[in-house]
C-alpha positions as CSV (number, residue, x, y, z in Angstrom):
1,X,-82.1,181.5,-54.7
2,X,-79.3,182.2,-57.4
3,X,-77.7,178.9,-57.6
4,X,-74.3,179.0,-58.1
5,X,-71.7,176.9,-59.6
6,X,-72.3,173.6,-62.1
7,X,-75.3,171.4,-60.5
8,X,-73.9,167.7,-59.6
9,X,-75.8,165.0,-58.8
10,X,-75.0,162.1,-56.0
11,X,-76.0,158.5,-55.6
12,X,-76.1,156.2,-52.8
13,X,-76.6,152.5,-52.3
14,X,-78.9,151.1,-49.8
15,X,-81.1,153.6,-50.4
16,X,-84.0,152.5,-48.2
17,X,-82.2,154.4,-45.3
18,X,-82.1,157.4,-46.5
19,X,-84.0,160.1,-48.0
20,X,-83.6,161.8,-51.3
21,X,-84.0,165.2,-52.8
22,X,-82.8,167.5,-55.2
23,X,-79.8,170.5,-54.2
24,X,-77.4,172.3,-56.0
25,X,-73.5,172.3,-55.4
26,X,-73.8,174.9,-53.2
27,X,-75.6,173.3,-50.8
28,X,-75.1,170.1,-49.1
29,X,-75.2,166.3,-50.3
30,X,-75.2,163.7,-47.8
31,X,-73.1,161.8,-45.5
32,X,-74.7,158.1,-45.8
33,X,-77.2,157.0,-42.5
34,X,-76.7,153.3,-43.8
35,X,-73.4,153.5,-42.2
36,X,-72.2,152.3,-46.0
37,X,-70.2,156.1,-45.8
38,X,-69.9,156.4,-49.4
39,X,-70.6,159.1,-52.1
40,X,-70.8,159.5,-55.9
41,X,-70.8,162.5,-58.7
42,X,-73.1,161.9,-61.2
43,X,-73.1,164.7,-64.4
44,X,-70.4,167.5,-65.4
45,X,-66.2,167.1,-65.9
46,X,-66.5,164.4,-62.1
47,X,-68.8,162.4,-63.3
48,X,-69.0,158.4,-62.3
49,X,-66.6,159.5,-59.5
50,X,-66.9,157.9,-56.3
51,X,-65.5,158.2,-53.0
52,X,-65.8,155.0,-49.8
53,X,-65.2,156.1,-46.5
54,X,-66.7,152.5,-45.2
55,X,-63.5,151.4,-44.0
56,X,-62.8,154.3,-41.5
57,X,-66.6,154.4,-40.3
58,X,-65.9,152.3,-36.6
59,X,-62.5,154.3,-36.4
60,X,-62.4,156.9,-33.6
61,X,-60.4,159.8,-35.3
62,X,-58.3,162.0,-33.0
63,X,-56.2,165.1,-35.7
64,X,-53.5,166.6,-34.1
65,X,-52.0,170.1,-34.3
66,X,-55.3,172.0,-33.0
67,X,-55.6,173.9,-29.7
68,X,-57.7,171.8,-28.4
69,X,-58.7,167.6,-28.7
70,X,-61.0,166.4,-30.9
71,X,-62.9,163.3,-31.6
72,X,-64.9,162.1,-35.0
73,X,-67.0,159.7,-35.6
74,X,-67.2,159.9,-39.7
75,X,-70.6,157.8,-39.7
76,X,-72.0,156.7,-36.5
77,X,-72.4,158.9,-33.3
78,X,-69.7,159.9,-30.4
79,X,-70.1,159.3,-27.3
80,X,-67.0,161.1,-26.5
81,X,-68.9,162.9,-23.2
82,X,-71.5,160.3,-22.3
83,X,-70.8,160.3,-19.0
84,X,-70.6,163.9,-17.9
85,X,-73.0,165.7,-16.8
86,X,-74.5,168.0,-19.6
87,X,-72.3,167.0,-22.0
88,X,-73.4,167.3,-25.8
89,X,-70.9,164.8,-27.0
90,X,-73.6,161.6,-26.5
91,X,-75.6,159.4,-28.5
92,X,-78.5,161.7,-27.2
93,X,-77.6,164.8,-29.0
94,X,-76.4,162.2,-32.0
95,X,-73.2,164.3,-31.5
96,X,-70.6,163.2,-34.6
97,X,-67.7,165.5,-34.0
98,X,-66.7,166.5,-30.4
99,X,-64.0,168.9,-28.6
100,X,-62.2,168.3,-25.1
101,X,-61.4,171.8,-23.5
102,X,-58.2,170.3,-20.9
103,X,-58.4,173.1,-19.1
104,X,-61.8,173.4,-18.0
105,X,-62.6,169.5,-18.6
106,X,-65.1,170.0,-20.4
107,X,-66.8,168.2,-23.9
108,X,-68.4,169.9,-26.5
109,X,-70.6,168.3,-30.0
110,X,-69.3,170.4,-32.9
111,X,-71.3,168.7,-35.3
112,X,-74.4,166.6,-35.1
113,X,-74.6,163.4,-37.5
114,X,-78.1,164.4,-38.4
115,X,-77.1,167.2,-39.6
116,X,-74.1,166.4,-41.5
117,X,-73.1,166.5,-45.2
118,X,-70.8,164.8,-47.5
119,X,-70.6,167.8,-50.5
120,X,-68.0,167.9,-53.5
121,X,-66.5,171.1,-54.2
122,X,-66.7,171.1,-58.0
123,X,-64.5,174.5,-58.4
124,X,-61.7,173.2,-56.2
125,X,-62.8,169.2,-56.8
126,X,-62.2,168.7,-53.0
127,X,-64.5,166.2,-50.9
128,X,-65.8,167.5,-47.5
129,X,-67.9,165.8,-44.6
130,X,-69.6,168.7,-43.0
131,X,-71.4,168.6,-39.7
132,X,-73.3,171.8,-38.1
133,X,-75.5,173.0,-35.6
134,X,-73.2,171.7,-32.7
135,X,-73.0,172.6,-29.4
136,X,-74.1,176.8,-28.9
137,X,-70.7,179.1,-28.3
138,X,-72.2,182.2,-26.3
139,X,-68.4,183.4,-25.6
140,X,-67.6,186.1,-28.6
141,X,-69.7,184.3,-30.9
142,X,-73.1,183.7,-30.8
143,X,-73.2,181.1,-33.2
144,X,-73.8,176.7,-33.1
145,X,-70.0,175.1,-33.3
146,X,-69.4,173.5,-37.4
147,X,-66.9,170.7,-38.4
148,X,-65.2,170.7,-42.1
149,X,-63.2,168.0,-42.6
150,X,-61.3,168.4,-46.1
151,X,-60.6,164.6,-47.5
152,X,-57.2,164.6,-48.8
153,X,-55.7,161.1,-50.8
154,X,-53.1,159.8,-50.2
155,X,-52.5,156.5,-51.6
156,X,-49.7,155.6,-50.0
157,X,-51.6,156.2,-46.4
158,X,-52.8,152.6,-45.5
159,X,-54.9,154.1,-42.5
160,X,-55.5,158.1,-42.0
161,X,-53.2,161.3,-41.0
162,X,-56.1,163.7,-39.4
163,X,-54.4,167.2,-38.9
164,X,-56.3,170.8,-37.4
165,X,-56.4,173.2,-39.9
166,X,-58.0,175.8,-38.2
167,X,-59.1,176.2,-34.4
168,X,-58.1,179.2,-33.2
169,X,-60.1,182.7,-33.4
170,X,-64.0,180.8,-34.8
171,X,-66.3,178.1,-33.7
172,X,-66.5,177.2,-37.7
173,X,-63.6,174.6,-37.0
174,X,-61.6,172.9,-39.9
175,X,-59.7,169.7,-40.6
176,X,-57.8,167.4,-43.1
177,X,-57.8,163.7,-43.5
178,X,-55.3,162.2,-45.7
179,X,-56.3,158.2,-46.5
180,X,-56.0,156.1,-50.0
181,X,-59.6,156.2,-48.7
182,X,-60.0,159.6,-49.8
183,X,-58.9,159.2,-53.1
184,X,-61.9,158.9,-55.6
185,X,-62.4,156.1,-57.9
186,X,-64.5,155.3,-61.2
187,X,-67.7,153.6,-61.0
188,X,-66.8,151.7,-63.7
189,X,-64.1,150.6,-61.3
190,X,-66.0,149.1,-58.9
191,X,-67.4,145.7,-58.6
192,X,-70.2,145.1,-57.2
193,X,-72.4,148.3,-56.9
194,X,-75.3,148.7,-58.4
195,X,-77.3,152.2,-58.7
196,X,-80.6,153.4,-59.7
197,X,-81.0,155.3,-62.7
198,X,-83.2,157.7,-60.8
199,X,-80.2,158.8,-59.0
200,X,-81.3,162.8,-57.5
201,X,-78.8,165.5,-57.0
202,X,-78.1,165.1,-53.2
203,X,-78.9,162.5,-51.2
204,X,-80.1,163.7,-47.2
205,X,-80.1,161.1,-44.9
206,X,-82.2,161.6,-41.1
207,X,-81.0,159.9,-37.9
208,X,-84.4,158.4,-36.3
């Protein structure tokens, strides 16, 4: 395997709920499955930077501006289509991001919590939430749906603003999430959070 970019390290809190394995920056870090929804970089120019989306973990986020309607649960399963027969937007499918086609009144999962990642793009210095292995799209695409949410810092935003960046001609959907909680801070400014010295390069979490 060819390694790209600069290696980074992510660390987690409440590690009893996670399984930690080594990765590189061009692969996946992870969303926490203990519902704390936090990630930290250790190493490189951004060592110690920390992002914490925990205040948004119970929100049903509805981005605007797309060809379809969408809902996300950042750190929990999405049950928007639970009552619809054959829907993949269910707790059983472990959906995180969902798409609703109003013209056909159909829900489709666009990414799963047990296939989710919390990543940091070293070159662009941007944070992303990524959800993969959504419902298979057979029409024209022949691949699983995916969701990529780029986090944008806005210190003046009390909650969040979510918008669609691209959802036409693709099943790899891209979004922006602007929030004060998307602003990274240094670990030494976070009191009460102690990380083990055995931090590894990426944490991957599995839903049980």
